[in-house]
SERO-4910 file (N, C-alpha, C, O; in steps of 0.05 Angstrom, whole numbers):
BEGIN
 pado doro    nc1    nc2    nc3   cac1   cac2   cac3    cc1    cc2    cc3    oc1    oc2    oc3
  Met    A   -554   -200  -1366   -535   -216  -1353   -532   -210  -1324   -516   -223  -1310
  Asp    A   -546   -191  -1315   -545   -185  -1287   -560   -207  -1272   -584   -212  -1276
  Thr    A   -545   -221  -1255   -557   -242  -1239   -558   -233  -1210   -538   -224  -1199
  Glu    A   -580   -236  -1198   -583   -228  -1171   -584   -253  -1154   -599   -271  -1158
  Tyr    A   -566   -252  -1133   -564   -275  -1115   -576   -267  -1088   -570   -245  -1078
  Arg    A   -592   -284  -1077   -603   -279  -1051   -594   -301  -1032   -597   -325  -1038
  Ile    A   -581   -292  -1009   -572   -312   -990   -587   -307   -964   -583   -286   -951
  Pro    A   -604   -325   -956   -619   -321   -931   -600   -326   -907   -585   -346   -906
  Ile    A   -602   -308   -887   -586   -311   -862   -605   -311   -839   -621   -293   -835
  Asn    A   -603   -332   -823   -620   -334   -799   -602   -329   -775   -583   -344   -770
  Ile    A   -608   -308   -760   -592   -301   -736   -611   -302   -712   -632   -290   -713
  Glu    A   -602   -315   -691   -617   -316   -667   -601   -302   -645   -579   -311   -638
  Leu    A   -611   -280   -634   -598   -266   -612   -605   -280   -586   -629   -284   -579
  Ile    A   -585   -286   -571   -590   -300   -545   -590   -279   -523   -607   -280   -505
  Ala    A   -571   -261   -523   -569   -241   -502   -562   -214   -515   -546   -212   -533
  Thr    A   -575   -193   -505   -570   -167   -516   -559   -147   -496   -554   -124   -503
  Glu    A   -556   -156   -471   -547   -137   -450   -518   -140   -446   -507   -162   -444
  Ser    A   -504   -118   -444   -477   -117   -435   -473    -90   -422   -486    -70   -429
  Lys    A   -455    -89   -403   -451    -64   -388   -440    -42   -406   -421    -46   -421
  Gly    A   -453    -19   -405   -443      5   -419   -455      8   -447   -450     28   -460
  Thr    A   -470    -12   -457   -481     -9   -483   -511     -7   -481   -523    -22   -465
  Pro    A   -524     10   -496   -553     13   -494   -567    -11   -506   -556    -25   -524
  Ser    A   -591    -17   -497   -606    -39   -508   -617    -30   -535   -619     -6   -540
  Pro    A   -624    -49   -553   -633    -42   -579   -659    -26   -579   -665    -12   -598
  Thr    A   -674    -27   -557   -699    -12   -556   -695     17   -545   -714     32   -543
  Ser    A   -670     24   -539   -664     50   -527   -668     72   -548   -662     69   -571
  Lys    A   -680     94   -539   -685    116   -557   -664    138   -553   -668    160   -563
  Ala    A   -643    133   -538   -622    152   -532   -605    156   -557   -599    138   -572
  Thr    A   -597    181   -560   -579    188   -582   -550    179   -574   -545    176   -550
  Pro    A   -532    177   -593   -505    169   -586   -492    190   -567   -476    182   -550
  Ala    A   -498    215   -570   -487    236   -552   -497    232   -523   -481    234   -504
  Gln    A   -523    225   -520   -534    220   -494   -521    195   -481   -516    195   -458
  Thr    A   -517    175   -498   -505    151   -488   -476    156   -479   -468    146   -458
  Gln    A   -461    172   -494   -434    179   -486   -434    194   -460   -417    190   -443
  Lys    A   -453    213   -456   -454    229   -432   -460    210   -408   -448    213   -386
  Lys    A   -478    192   -412   -486    173   -391   -462    156   -383   -456    152   -360
  Leu    A   -447    145   -403   -424    129   -397   -402    145   -384   -388    135   -366
  Ala    A   -398    171   -391   -378    188   -379   -386    193   -349   -369    193   -332
  Asn    A   -412    198   -344   -421    202   -316   -416    177   -299   -407    179   -276
  Glu    A   -422    154   -310   -418    129   -295   -388    125   -289   -381    117   -267
  Ala    A   -371    131   -309   -342    128   -305   -332    148   -284   -315    140   -267
  Ser    A   -342    172   -284   -333    192   -264   -343    184   -236   -329    188   -216
  Asn    A   -367    173   -234   -377    164   -208   -360    141   -198   -354    140   -174
  Glu    A   -352    122   -215   -335    100   -207   -308    111   -198   -297    102   -178
  Ala    A   -297    131   -213   -270    142   -206   -272    157   -180   -253    155   -163
  Ser    A   -293    172   -175   -295    186   -149   -299    166   -126   -290    172   -104
  Gly    A   -312    144   -131   -315    123   -110   -288    111   -103   -282    107    -80
  Val    A   -272    106   -124   -245     95   -119   -228    115   -105   -213    108    -86
  Leu    A   -230    140   -113   -214    162   -100   -221    165    -71   -204    167    -54
  Ser    A   -247    164    -65   -256    167    -37   -246    143    -20   -239    147      3
  Lys    A   -246    119    -32   -236     96    -17   -206     99    -12   -197     93     10
  Met    A   -191    109    -31   -162    113    -27   -157    133     -6   -139    130     11
  Val    A   -172    155     -6   -169    176     15   -175    165     42   -161    170     62
  Ala    A   -197    149     44   -205    138     70   -183    118     80   -177    118    104
  Ile    A   -172    102     62   -150     84     70   -126     99     80   -114     92    100
  Gln    A   -119    121     66    -95    136     73   -100    150    100    -81    150    117
  Val    A   -123    161    105   -129    174    131   -128    153    153   -118    158    175
  Gly    A   -139    129    148   -138    108    168   -109    100    175   -103     96    198
  Lys    A    -92     97    154    -64     91    159    -50    112    176    -35    106    194
  Gln    A    -56    137    169    -43    159    184    -53    159    213    -37    164    231
  Ala    A    -78    153    218    -89    153    245    -75    130    261    -68    134    284
  Ile    A    -73    107    249    -60     84    262    -31     91    269    -21     86    291
  Asn    A    -16    102    249     12    109    254     14    130    275     33    129    292
  Tyr    A     -3    150    276     -3    170    297     -7    158    324      7    165    343
  Gly    A    -26    140    326    -31    126    351     -8    110    360     -1    109    384
  Leu    A      5     95    341     28     79    348     52     96    357     67     89    375
  Gln    A     56    119    343     78    136    350     75    150    377     95    156    390
  Asn    A     51    155    386     46    169    411     37    150    433     31    160    455
  Tyr    A     37    124    429     29    106    450     47    108    474     37    109    497
  Gly    A     72    109    470     91    112    493     88    138    508     90    138    532
  Asn    A     82    160    493     78    186    507     52    186    523     51    198    545
  Leu    A     32    172    513      7    171    528      7    153    552     -5    159    573
  Thr    A     20    130    549     19    110    570     45    108    586     45     97    608
  Gly    A     67    118    575     93    116    589    106     89    583    128     83    594
  Asp    A     94     72    568    105     45    562    118     46    534    105     39    514
  Tyr    A    143     54    533    157     57    508    166     30    496    169     28    471
  Ile    A    169     10    512    177    -16    502    154    -28    486    158    -39    464
  Thr    A    129    -26    496    106    -36    481    102    -20    456     95    -32    435
  Gln    A    108      6    457    106     22    433    125     12    412    118     10    388
  Ser    A    149      5    420    170     -5    401    160    -32    389    164    -36    365
  His    A    149    -49    406    139    -75    396    116    -71    376    115    -84    356
  Leu    A     98    -52    382     75    -47    365     85    -36    338     75    -44    317
  Gln    A    104    -18    338    114     -6    314    128    -28    297    126    -28    272
  Thr    A    143    -45    310    156    -67    296    136    -86    283    139    -94    260
  Ala    A    115    -93    298     94   -110    287     80    -97    264     74   -110    244
  Asn    A     75    -71    266     61    -56    244     79    -56    219     69    -61    197
  Gln    A    105    -51    223    123    -51    200    126    -78    188    126    -81    163
  Leu    A    128    -99    204    130   -126    194    104   -134    179    106   -147    158
  Gly    A     81   -127    189     56   -132    176     54   -118    149     45   -130    129
  Gly    A     63    -94    147     63    -79    122     81    -92    102     75    -94     78
  Thr    A    105   -101    111    124   -114     93    113   -140     83    115   -146     59
  Leu    A    101   -156    101     89   -181     92     66   -177     73     63   -192     53
  Leu    A     49   -157     78     27   -151     60     37   -143     33     26   -151     12
  Met    A     59   -127     32     70   -119      7     81   -143     -8     78   -145    -32
  Ala    A     94   -161      6    105   -185     -7     82   -203    -18     85   -214    -40
  Val    A     60   -205     -4     38   -222    -12     23   -210    -35     17   -223    -55
  Lys    A     16   -184    -33      0   -171    -53     15   -162    -78      4   -160    -99
  Gly    A     42   -158    -75     57   -146    -96     69   -166   -116     81   -158   -136
  Gly    A     65   -192   -112     76   -211   -131    107   -212   -129    118   -208   -107
  Ile    A    119   -216   -152    149   -217   -152    161   -190   -145    180   -190   -129
  Ala    A    150   -169   -155    161   -142   -148    158   -136   -119    176   -126   -106
  Gly    A    135   -143   -108    130   -139    -79    149   -155    -62    159   -146    -42
  Met    A    154   -180    -70    173   -197    -55    202   -186    -57    216   -186    -37
  Thr    A    209   -176    -80    236   -164    -84    239   -140    -66    259   -137    -52
  Ile    A    219   -122    -66    220    -98    -50    220   -105    -21    234    -92     -5
  Ala    A    203   -124    -13    202   -132     16    229   -143     25    238   -138     47
  Thr    A    241   -159      8    268   -171     14    288   -149     17    305   -149     36
  Ala    A    288   -130     -2    307   -107      0    302    -91     26    321    -83     39
  Ser    A    277    -87     32    270    -71     56    281    -86     81    293    -73     99
  Leu    A    276   -112     83    286   -127    106    317   -127    107    329   -125    128
  Gly    A    330   -128     83    359   -127     82    369   -101     93    389   -100    108
  Phe    A    356    -79     85    365    -52     95    361    -50    125    377    -38    139
  Gln    A    339    -62    135    334    -61    164    355    -77    179    364    -68    200
  Val    A    364   -100    168    384   -116    181    411   -100    182    425   -100    202
  Ile    A    417    -88    159    442    -72    158    441    -49    177    460    -43    192
  Ser    A    418    -35    178    415    -12    196    418    -22    226    431     -8    242
  Tyr    A    406    -44    232    408    -55    259    437    -62    266    447    -56    288
  Gly    A    451    -74    247    479    -81    251    496    -56    256    514    -56    274
  Ile    A    491    -35    241    506    -10    245    500      2    272    518     12    286
  Asp    A    474      1    280    466     12    306    480     -3    329    489      9    348
  Val    A    481    -30    327    494    -46    348    524    -40    349    535    -37    371
  Ala    A    536    -37    326    565    -30    325    570     -3    338    590      0    353
  Asn    A    553     16    332    557     43    345    553     42    375    568     55    390
  Arg    A    534     27    384    529     25    413    552     10    427    560     18    449
  Asn    A    563    -10    414    586    -25    425    610     -6    427    625     -7    446
  Arg    A    614     10    406    636     29    407    633     49    429    653     55    443
  Glu    A    609     59    433    604     78    455    609     65    482    621     76    500
  Ala    A    599     40    485    603     25    510    633     21    515    642     23    538
  Gln    A    648     14    495    677     10    498    691     36    506    708     36    523
  Phe    A    682     58    494    694     84    501    688     90    530    706    100    544
  Leu    A    664     85    539    657     91    567    672     72    586    681     81    607
  Arg    A    676     47    578    692     29    595    721     38    597    733     38    619
  Glu    A    732     47    575    760     58    576    762     83    593    781     87    608
  Arg    A    741    100    591    741    124    606    740    119    636    754    131    652
  Val    A    723    100    644    721     93    672    747     80    681    755     85    704
  Gly    A    759     63    665    784     51    672    806     71    676    822     68    695
  Met    A    807     92    660    827    113    663    822    128    689    842    135    703
  Ala    A    797    133    695    791    148    719    799    132    744    808    143    764
  Ser    A    796    106    743    803     89    766    834     87    769    844     84    791
  Ile    A    848     88    747    877     87    748    890    113    757    906    115    775
  Tyr    A    882    135    743    894    161    748    879    177    769    889    199    776
  Gly    A    857    168    778    842    182    798    822    201    785    825    208    761
  Gly    A    803    209    800    783    227    790    793    256    790    817    260    788
  Arg    A    776    274    793    783    302    792    799    308    815    807    331    819
***
């Protein structure tokens, strides 16, 4: 009563290549394949790491140049404009590249800058008022 059934299956392989998997004709053992994949992954990671280090060093060099532009040339107003442009560019890049989170953080950053500027203007106005009062007192009561 044992009945044997045979089902023919016709399979046609169209492509056998994919990244990270050995071809069917490879004579490598699974351990060798794992080592090869691990080496490729570490090479990719070290490439990414070196790119990140290069970008960080480049940013530090640009910031150092911008911070010392006024000391080197004596033009502190241009240094201020350059630093503002650099900061604005970084904020815009963060907003564009960061998606919703980047836009939120960029908006918060700009809000803090506006608040800080407002506080700075208020402090300067208070100092100017104090100096005006002091000069007025000296003109009324006389100097030394």
